[in-house]
C-alpha atoms as one frame of an Amber mdcrd trajectory, in Angstrom:
protein
  69.026  -7.828 -24.242  71.093  -5.774 -26.447  75.019  -6.356 -26.805  77.201
  -3.567 -26.574  77.819  -3.662 -31.028  74.007  -4.177 -31.286  73.277  -1.260
 -29.056  75.535   1.137 -30.501  74.499   0.109 -34.114  70.559   0.837 -32.821
  71.455   4.647 -32.388  72.038   5.868 -35.827  68.867   3.547 -36.826  66.686
   5.262 -34.329  67.602   8.894 -35.876  65.619   7.895 -38.940  61.966   7.978
 -36.559  63.779  10.750 -34.300  63.997  12.798 -37.486  60.004  12.374 -38.135
  59.314  14.026 -35.352  61.565  17.248 -35.756  58.810  19.452 -36.841  57.536
  19.316 -33.295  60.362  21.652 -32.209  62.718  19.295 -30.387  63.643  18.929
 -26.877  62.038  21.195 -24.100  64.675  23.859 -23.414  62.898  25.096 -20.305
  63.440  21.365 -18.889  66.002  20.455 -16.396  68.901  22.602 -14.959  69.937
  25.900 -16.847  71.786  27.824 -14.692  73.936  25.867 -12.363  74.952  27.601
  -9.361  77.326  25.444  -7.485  76.373  25.306  -3.972  80.264  25.492  -3.041
  83.444  26.386  -4.204  84.894  23.523  -6.910  88.666  23.024  -6.719  90.677
  22.385  -9.775  92.188  18.960  -8.846  93.929  17.511 -12.169  94.857  19.145
 -15.370  96.600  16.789 -17.813  99.573  17.499 -19.033  98.745  16.586 -22.555
 102.570  17.568 -23.984 103.822  14.281 -21.993 104.274  10.851 -23.437 100.385
   9.726 -23.557 101.507   6.790 -21.846 102.073   8.506 -18.646  98.883   9.189
 -18.389  96.643   7.098 -20.409  96.518   3.214 -21.574  97.022   3.166 -25.561
  94.249   0.804 -26.264  94.868  -1.817 -28.808  92.102  -4.074 -29.876  90.105
  -4.844 -33.237  86.722  -2.738 -32.918  84.901  -6.208 -34.461  83.415  -6.975
 -31.005  83.175  -3.830 -29.335  80.846  -1.627 -31.937  81.918  -3.069 -35.199
  83.001  -0.244 -36.443  86.162  -0.205 -39.162  88.673   0.947 -36.104  91.567
  -1.039 -35.845  92.567   0.578 -32.435  96.329   0.240 -32.408  99.366   0.959
 -30.253 102.219   2.047 -32.813 103.203   5.620 -32.313 100.693   6.814 -35.400
  97.610   6.924 -34.007  97.831   8.283 -30.569 100.431  10.944 -30.113 101.294
  14.414 -28.590 101.762  17.782 -30.748 102.368  21.115 -29.862 101.353  20.256
 -26.374  98.228  18.337 -27.406  96.925  15.175 -27.564  96.256  13.447 -31.023
  94.025  10.416 -31.767  94.307   9.963 -35.462  92.922   7.623 -38.348  96.275
   6.699 -39.363  96.144   4.236 -42.311  93.938   1.584 -43.646  95.012  -2.096
 -42.330  96.998  -4.538 -44.510  93.731  -5.863 -46.455  91.672  -2.540 -46.794
  88.923  -3.756 -44.582  89.757  -1.858 -41.623  91.269   1.475 -40.753  94.036
   2.136 -37.716  92.504   4.527 -35.169  93.276   5.523 -31.836  92.142   5.226
 -28.234  92.943   6.052 -24.822  91.527   5.520 -21.707  92.857   7.160 -18.408
  94.876   5.418 -16.000  93.421   7.595 -13.080  89.431   6.773 -12.272  87.170
   9.266 -11.001  84.112   9.350  -8.868  81.825  12.463  -9.207  83.241  15.653
 -10.184  83.395  18.519 -13.366  85.181  17.431 -16.255  86.097  19.463 -19.165
  87.547  18.665 -22.268  88.582  21.338 -25.072  88.862  19.551 -27.998  88.520
  19.593 -32.077  86.326  16.901 -32.645  86.765  15.175 -36.591  83.487  15.233
 -38.922  82.338  13.769 -42.240  83.637  10.527 -43.617  81.367   8.732 -41.312
  83.501   9.575 -38.363  82.202   8.354 -35.082  84.186  10.092 -32.058  83.534
   9.891 -28.515  84.268  11.551 -25.083  83.249   9.362 -22.361  83.539   7.242
 -19.260  83.759   3.678 -18.342  84.617   1.657 -15.299  86.956  -0.929 -14.783
  88.478  -1.938 -18.216  88.157  -1.117 -22.177  84.864  -3.406 -22.108  83.260
  -1.781 -19.015  83.765  -4.362 -16.375  83.154  -2.846 -13.234  81.648  -3.233
  -9.566  78.480  -4.109 -10.263  79.488  -6.574 -13.389  80.469  -6.871 -16.995
  78.857  -4.157 -19.595  76.080  -2.601 -19.470  75.955  -3.512 -15.315  78.372
  -1.097 -14.347  77.256   1.832 -16.455  78.480   4.055 -19.513  78.692   7.812
 -19.534  78.701   8.979 -23.276  79.380  12.908 -22.687  79.807  13.402 -26.569
  79.197  11.066 -29.448  78.835  12.508 -32.699  78.464  11.024 -36.205  79.096
  12.333 -39.896  78.062  15.597 -40.703  75.425  15.923 -37.695  75.669  19.307
 -36.180  74.774  18.087 -32.801  76.410  15.569 -30.438  74.391  13.164 -28.270
  74.770  13.061 -24.086  73.377   9.655 -23.006  73.776   7.212 -20.201  73.892
   3.217 -20.261  72.785   1.242 -17.566  71.724  -2.582 -17.137  70.880  -5.562
 -14.983  71.246  -9.001 -14.809  68.089 -10.949 -15.496  66.349 -14.049 -15.193
  63.984 -13.881 -18.434  60.736 -14.346 -19.126  58.433 -14.622 -22.031  59.502
 -11.188 -23.170  62.996 -11.837 -22.844  64.993 -10.240 -20.707  64.023  -6.747
 -20.150  61.205  -6.326 -17.654  61.998  -9.811 -15.995  62.946 -10.415 -12.521
  66.239  -9.202 -11.845  69.143 -12.382 -11.554  72.569 -11.427  -9.750  74.675
 -12.850 -12.306  76.630  -9.561 -13.001  75.189  -9.041 -16.480  76.664 -12.621
 -17.589  75.956 -12.816 -21.501  73.322 -13.076 -22.541  71.036 -12.905 -19.425
  71.092  -8.967 -19.305  68.806  -6.033 -19.880  70.451  -2.859 -21.200  68.908
   0.378 -19.779  69.605   3.165 -21.827  68.817   6.814 -22.780  69.583   6.193
 -26.238  65.898   4.975 -26.740  64.925   8.784 -26.519  67.979   9.512 -28.982
  66.718  12.948 -30.384  66.246  13.637 -26.673  70.007  13.318 -26.054  71.250
  15.608 -28.530  72.744  19.215 -28.026  73.977  21.281 -30.714  77.351  22.116
 -31.481  78.243  23.543 -34.909  77.055  22.838 -38.478  80.096  21.610 -40.903
  79.942  21.273 -44.752  81.706  17.818 -45.808  83.065  19.427 -48.972  84.755
  22.297 -47.561  87.792  20.694 -46.728  89.419  16.747 -46.915  89.265  16.118
 -43.169  86.600  18.711 -41.919  86.325  19.168 -37.928  84.342  21.437 -35.508
  86.081  24.381 -34.077  87.539  24.028 -30.923  84.929  23.342 -28.124  84.794
  22.989 -24.541  82.715  20.269 -23.224  81.557  20.470 -19.475  80.340  17.447
 -17.742  79.031  17.564 -14.544  78.700  14.323 -11.934  76.835  14.340  -8.646
  74.696  11.925  -6.840  71.520  11.664  -8.607  72.141  14.313 -11.527  74.529
  14.113 -14.678  74.665  17.041 -17.188  76.832  18.147 -20.070  77.145  21.613
 -21.784  78.695  23.032 -24.843  80.911  25.700 -24.169  79.045  27.004 -21.208
  80.283  30.429 -19.224  81.931  29.059 -16.415  82.429  31.527 -13.316  85.054
  31.493 -10.868  85.706  32.932  -7.482  88.753  35.260  -6.490  90.628  32.089
  -5.670  90.162  30.466  -8.682  87.648  27.989  -7.978  84.733  26.911  -9.932
  81.380  28.642  -8.780  78.635  28.252 -11.490  77.774  26.748 -14.768  75.388
  28.952 -17.452  74.496  27.502 -20.786  75.614  29.101 -23.881  73.235  31.633
 -24.963  74.500  32.054 -28.235  74.238  28.169 -29.153  71.351  27.320 -27.056
  67.860  27.174 -28.858  69.644  26.787 -31.962  67.368  25.557 -35.239  69.221
  23.338 -37.559  67.657  20.604 -40.159  64.405  21.821 -38.566  64.942  20.993
 -35.221  65.482  23.498 -32.349  68.312  21.854 -29.980  69.632  23.219 -26.624
  73.433  23.892 -25.991  73.350  21.632 -22.728  71.617  18.126 -21.475  70.293
  17.122 -18.217  69.966  13.803 -16.616  68.307  13.652 -13.163  67.688  10.122
 -11.474  63.965  10.726 -10.422  62.866  11.860 -13.884  64.972   8.841 -15.778
  63.070   6.024 -16.132  66.120   4.081 -17.737  68.486   4.872 -14.630  65.913
   4.264 -12.129  64.839   0.704 -14.074  68.369  -1.072 -12.732  67.267   0.215
  -8.987  65.684  -3.132  -7.812  68.774  -5.309  -9.504  71.068  -2.908  -7.267
  69.087  -3.334  -4.260  68.647  -7.055  -4.461  72.275  -7.807  -5.508  74.314
  -5.204  -4.156  72.459  -3.566  -1.115  75.639  -3.328   0.983  77.301  -1.713
  -1.163  75.386   0.227  -3.894  74.126   3.621  -3.507  70.873   4.581  -4.829
  72.254   6.397  -7.594  74.145   3.281  -8.888  75.738   2.671 -11.187  76.672
   5.847 -11.456  78.418   6.030  -7.593  81.758   3.953  -8.856  84.897   5.447
 -10.398  85.194   5.481 -13.919  87.920   6.590 -16.228  87.910   8.871 -19.319
  87.702   7.044 -22.664  88.628   9.041 -25.834  88.369   7.051 -29.639  87.690
   7.736 -33.002  85.689   5.293 -34.932  84.646   4.916 -38.309  81.361   3.557
 -39.492  79.694   0.915 -37.115  76.744   2.807 -36.080  73.079   1.701 -37.081
  72.653   2.313 -40.893  76.607   3.154 -41.357  77.877   2.281 -45.020  80.719
   0.505 -43.544  81.867  -1.711 -40.979  84.681  -4.281 -39.580  85.626  -6.454
 -42.044  84.195  -5.001 -45.009  85.813  -3.531 -48.253  83.455  -0.854 -47.716
  85.982   0.591 -44.804  88.416   1.806 -47.795  86.121   2.348 -50.751  83.118
   4.034 -48.523  84.853   5.346 -45.628  88.685   5.307 -46.548  88.258   9.247
 -46.694  88.374   9.408 -42.834  92.362   8.665 -42.971  93.701  11.411 -41.914
  91.244  12.864 -39.504  92.145  13.419 -36.026  90.498  14.476 -32.586  92.655
  16.967 -31.010  92.515  17.492 -27.386  94.126  20.793 -25.947  92.945  20.638
 -22.263  91.444  17.888 -20.013  90.430  19.122 -16.165  88.743  17.562 -13.539
  87.580  19.584 -10.696  86.151  18.411  -7.321  83.796  19.752  -4.526  85.030
  21.411  -1.672  84.419  19.594   1.270
């Protein structure tokens, strides 16, 4: 069984293994949904007014990352790490902590939760300096507690995670189940209705095939600027029963009433070859072809027979989360409580995640 911190640290260590397979051509660009013709129009139901004080729509999270991902990030609520500027929401790595063993950074979670929908974020994502920014969704609270138990039983949807100078982002699903355990540990053992009470649970996640979760965004030169970032991109996430998908800069089609009726991958980005791997500009997970998703079905059927839908845990309300971590991933040169937060990763101070739009679309009845 993996803790949240161990799981996050595992991600970058898998990159080395994945890199050895890059010459094989990367992921299958023909797999999954390519052009998504929506079977009915989708209505814009919420567009966040990012010129407002952030606390009107978001909880500004104040928590050290010591026991979450183990990054250098010390998430604060002092006005320096989360604020508005020119009508945009800004998250910033604002300063070193007093003892220089962590970095004050920004993290927010939406007050409102959503069950299914199409979500769009237009954002400039910081890069380099061992930065680890993310756009993601969690149920319940900032630690992922939800209807099916503590993390990871209630799920996690990572729409975008990218580290340091990687030209790609990762889109992953995280689920899990309570377990009675056995000779081989908690994974593969009989489900237990303990709601993932630590340590008796199994983490079941697409991260185990990390390179297959990548989609291409933009190459970056870490020597070109003190605080490099990708240019502004629009990240689109589609969430319906049994299917979750993410695109970067897709073509969005609208009808005469302004309803969203289609999503097509960005043809200029799709199939980009970088660092000897060819990547798509989108990623799709369908439940029936995602073993780490179906692996939790026995737990859901046994423990939540009356309430869980077939696509559980991705059938409950989730909140939007945005944050900037620094280091903490597997293989990172810095982490919580280490002097390297200053000596190696201190260049991240001043980096910003700038969001100009967050919109939510719902399917017409």
